[in-house]
N, C-alpha and C positions, 0 to 999 in steps of 0.2 A: 884779771880772771874773768871771763864774760861770762853772760847773760847766753843762753843756748835758744836761737828762736829757730822755730820751725817751718819748714815748707810742708804743706799734707800733702800724702796720698791720698786721692780723688778716687771715688768707684762707684762704674755706672752702675746700675740695676734698675728692672723693670718696674718698680714702687716709687724711685726715688722724680727729683722734682726739680726744681730751679732755684732754691734757695737759696744755697750754700756759694752760689754765684753770686747772687742777686744782693745779699746781707753781709756777708766777707771777700768777696772779691777773688774767692779762692777759682785758682784755672782750672777750667770741667771740659769732658769730652761729651757733651751731650747734653739734651735735656733730660735727663733720667737720674742728673749725681744721686744717690743717696746718700752716702757715706764721705766723708773728709776727716782720714785715719791722722789725726792732726798732730797725736804722739807716735810712733809705730816705729818697732821694732821687728817684723813679724813677715813670716814665709811667704805670707800673701798679701805683703804690703809694707812698704817704708818710708817714714816721712824724714825730711834733712835738715842740714841745717843752712839757714836764710844768710848770715855772714860771718863776718872775724874770720880767725884761726882756723876754722874747723869747717868754713863755707863748702857747700857741696857734698860734704859728708852726710852717711846715711848714718842713723841711729843706732844703726846695727852695724856697722863699724866702729861706732864711737864706743862701746858694748866690748866688742868684742877687740878691740884694739888699745881703751885709755879708757880701760875700766877702773883707772884711779877719776875719772871725774865722777865715778855712779861709788865712790868708797871704798872701791875695793872687793864690793858684797859678791858674794858668790851665784849661782849660778848658770841656767846652757842658755836664759833667750831675758831682755830685759822684764824686768817682771808685771810692767802696766804697759792699756795700751788706752788712749782716750780718741774717742768721737765725737765728731759733729752729725747727727743723722737728720735728712730733710726722708720725712716719709707723707711723700702724695697720695699714694694709695696704703691697703694693709698688709702690713708685712705678716710672714706665717705667724701660722701660731708653733711655738718652738720650745724647747727647754735641752740644755748643756749640764752634760757630766760632771762629776767631782773631778778631784788630781786624782784619785784611785780608780774609778773604772775608766778615766781617762788613758791613766799608765796602761790598765787592763789590757784597753780595746781600741786604742787608737792610735799605737807605736810609740807609747811613752809618755803622746803626748801633753798637756797642763790639759786640767779642767777649768770653767769659766763661772766664775762669780764678777756680778757686774750689778752698775747701779747708775739711773739712769734720771738730770735734772732740765723739769722742763723747762725748756728754754721759752719759747713759744707755743701758743697751738689754737689753732681754729674756736670758736664759740660752741660749745657743744661736745667738741673733741672725748675720746676714750682710750683705755688701754688695758689690753688684760695679762693681768695678773693673777693665777692662780687659780685653781679648780675646784669642783663641788664634790667629789669623789672622795666616799670615808675610808675605802679602800683598795689594795692595788684589783680585787674582784671586782668589784664597782668599777673603777677605771677602764681598769680592759673590756668589760659588755659596755659599756656607754663610748668607747673607743668605735669598737666592733659595729657598734648600732647605729654611729656618725650620729651621736646625738648632743654637735658642739655646740650649744645654744643651752641646752641644759648643764654639760660638765664646764663650760670656763667661766670664769669670773672676771666683769666686766666692771672698769673703775671709772669717773668721772675724772678730767684730768683740768689744769689751769697750771697758766704762766704761773712759775715759781716755784711749783710741786714738787717734791723727790721721791724716788722708791728705793727700798733695793732689794735688791733680784738674788738671794744667794743662786749654787748650783742645784738644778734638781725642782725648778721655779716653772712651770709654764705662766709664758707669757709670751706677748705682742706689740711692738708699738703699731697703731693703726693711725690713719689717712690724718693730714693736716695737724704734723704733730712734727716740733723740731724738740730736737734732745741734744744734751750732752751726756756719752755716755764713759764711765769709766771702768775698766773691768781686769781682769786677768787679763795676760799676754796668751790669748789661745784662742784657736777659730772654731773651736769645734762646737755645732751646730745641732743637733736631731730637731730638724721639721717635724711637726704633727700635724699641720691640718694648714693647707694653701687653696681657700676657697677652691681649688677646679683650675685655679689659671691654667697659662699653659705659656711655656718658653720657648720659641722657635717650632712653635706647631706639635709641643709635646708637654704633661706635666711635671712637674718639677720632682724629683726625688723625695718621698716621704721616708721616716726613719721610725716604724713604729716599734717594732720590739726593741728597739735601744732607747726610744722615747720613754716605754712602762719600764722598764731596766729602772731607769734614775728618776723619773717623777718621783717628792718627794707626796704621801699618802699619809694622813689626812693634811690637807696645806695648811701653813702656818704662814700667814703673812708678818712682817717685822716691822714696827716705826721705829727707826734710830735715829730723827733727826731732833737734838739741843734745845732747848729755848735759847734765840740769840741773844750775846751779850751785845751792849750799845756802850762803845768808847771813845767821846770826844768827837761825838756825830758821825761814828763808825761804826758797821753792824757786822760783826764778825757771828758765825751760824757752824758746830760741827752738824755737817749732814750724816755722816757714818766714820764710824772706828769699827773696823773688825783687823783677823790675824791677816788677812792680805793686803788693806790699802784704806788710808785714813782721807774724807774727802769733807773737802771746808769751806762754803762760800763766807763772799766780802764783798759790802759795799757801803764804799767807800766815798764820803762827800769831803772832804779835804784832803789829807793824807795819812797813811801809815805806814809803821817799819814791823817787817814780817819776820820772824827769827828761823833760820835753818838748820837746826842741829842734824837733819837726817840725811843719808845719801844722795838724794836728791829731792830737788820739789818742784812741781808740774803748775803752769802758772798758767790757765786761760780766760782771755779777756773777753768778756760777753755783750757787753753793752758800756755805751760810754766812751769819754778816751781820757789818757792822760799824759804820765811819766811815769818811767821803772828807771830808778838812780839816773835818772837824767834824761833816757831813749825814751823817746813820741812811741805810745802804744794805741791801738783802738781795737774795735771787735774782731773776732778771729786772728787777734794774735794768739800765739802759743808759745811757751817758752820753757825752761828746765834751769832751775839754779842750780848750776854741780854742786859736788860735794867741796866743801869748805868754804863756801859763797853763803856767807855767817848770815849775814841781813840785806833783805829786801824793803826798798823803801819806794812807795806807790801814793803819787800825789793826785789828783784832780777828781774827776766825778764817773767814777766803776763801779760796776758786776765784775765780777770773777769768782773760777773758782777753782781751787786749789787741790793737788791730789799728793802723796808720799808715801811711802813705806816704812815702818820702824827698825 
C-alpha cells in the first residue's frame, strides 16, 4: 500500500502573491497565486496523485472509483479540503453558512467550517475574526451604515498561531499572511465587504442578505488548542477536534510513529526535511495515508500538520 502524494491545484486571485512558488516550488500561472488546493476534490479545483499506481488520477476520481482507499465511508464528496493561502493583500470580509442553510439555499451544498494555522506572517500582521454586534438588529444597522471599523474584530497574529472558525463566523485573512487552512469540502462563501476594490473594472459581488442570515450573534470566539505533549524530544499538539475534523501539529526532532486508525490521514509538511517511511519529504509536500495504512514513521527535523475525520 502506498502513500498518496498530491500535486496541488493553484488558483490566481487579485489578492494573491508569489510565496507559494518561492517557498514550496508549486507550479503557478502568474504573480497573484493566492491559493494552492493541496488536498482537494472539489468542483472548483482538484489535486492530483504525483506518483505510484494512481499517478495522474485526481482525488475526485479516487473518491468515486476507489472508495476502499477511504474505508468505504459514505458521502457525495471527499469530506475535507486543505489549502495553503498566500495573502499579499487583504481578502474580503466574509462568512460561510452551516450545512442546513447551504442545503436549503445553495443547491444542496455543504456548509463550511474551517480553521487556520499561521505558517508565517509579516511583523505586525493581523486578521479579522468575529464582530462586535450584540444582536441581528445591531448587526444589520452597522452593515447598512457602513461602520466596518466598529463592526469587525481585528486580532494580531504571529507565526504558529491557530484559529478555529465555525460556520457563521465573520472572518478575513489580511495581507502579509501565509496560512494552512483545513475546512469542510465546500466553496460556498458570502462576501460581506471588499474594501471597494474593482476586478476587471467592476466591484466584486457582495452577499449582504445571506451574510446577515448566517452570521452568529453575538459572536463567540473559541479556543480549541490543547497543551502540547512532549515525548522523546518530539512535540504533539491537538489544535482542534470537532465533529467535522481533527487537526494536530507535530514538531519532530528525531523520529515519530503516528497511528492511523481513521478512514484516511492527511499530512502537510510545512518546515524542515526528513523521510516518511523511507521516502524523502520537504516543505510543501502533502500526502494522504489511505485506510489500512496503519502507521506512519517520520524521521528528521520537521514541522507538519495532520488532519482526519473519525
